[in-house]
C-alpha positions in Angstrom: 13.1 20.8 -6.9 14.4 17.8 -8.9 17.3 17.4 -11.3 15.8 18.3 -14.7 18.2 16.0 -16.6 18.0 12.8 -14.6 14.7 13.4 -12.7 15.9 11.6 -9.7 17.6 14.2 -7.4 15.8 16.3 -4.8 16.4 19.6 -3.0 14.1 20.9 -0.3 14.2 24.2 1.6 11.8 25.0 4.4 11.3 28.1 6.5 9.2 28.1 9.6 8.3 31.2 11.6 6.8 31.1 15.1 7.7 30.9 18.7 10.3 28.7 20.2 11.0 28.7 24.0 8.7 31.8 24.3 10.7 33.8 21.7 9.9 34.7 18.1 12.1 32.6 15.8 12.6 31.8 12.1 14.3 28.5 11.3 15.4 27.3 7.9 16.4 23.9 6.9 17.7 22.4 3.6 18.0 18.8 2.3 19.8 17.9 -0.9 20.1 14.4 -2.1 21.1 12.9 -5.5 18.3 10.3 -5.4 14.7 11.1 -4.3 13.8 7.5 -3.8 16.7 6.9 -1.4 15.9 10.1 0.6 12.2 9.1 0.8 13.1 5.5 1.8 15.4 6.8 4.5 12.7 8.9 6.0 10.2 6.1 5.9 12.7 3.6 7.3 13.4 6.0 10.2 9.8 6.1 11.2 9.5 2.3 11.1 12.8 2.0 13.1 11.6 4.4 15.7 8.3 2.6 16.1 9.9 -0.8 16.3 12.4 0.5 18.9 9.6 2.0 21.0 10.9 5.6 20.6 7.9 6.8 18.7 4.4 5.9 20.0 1.8 8.3 18.7 -1.5 6.4 18.2 -3.8 7.5 15.4 -3.0 9.3 12.1 -0.7 12.3 12.4 1.4 14.3 10.0 5.0 13.4 10.5 5.8 16.9 11.6 3.5 16.6 14.6 4.3 13.0 15.5 8.1 13.1 15.3 10.2 15.7 17.3 12.7 17.5 15.2 15.7 16.5 17.2 14.8 12.8 16.9 14.2 13.2 13.2 17.6 14.8 12.7 19.4 12.1 14.7 17.8 9.2 12.7 18.4 10.9 9.4 22.1 11.4 10.3 22.3 7.7 11.3 21.4 6.9 7.7 23.9 9.3 6.2 21.5 12.1 5.3 22.5 15.5 6.6 19.9 18.2 7.1 21.2 21.7 7.6 19.2 23.9 9.9 20.1 27.6 10.5 18.2 29.8 13.0 17.7 33.3 11.6 
């Protein structure tokens, strides 16, 4: 969803259902940022930073969701001042 007046904000909500640690789980996360370009740049910058630091090494072409562990993604986004809220259901 984007801000219909300025066209630059972004809000994303995701819900994933599946198994975690052998148990059925549903996890929701939300991200709200006033500027889509800044949020996208932070995500891209995180991937580059992790590769340069040697913390992400997944050869080939992968969707970000498969290449980057959630915990590492949350840590790097937080380091750039972007908070992602996740709530287990």
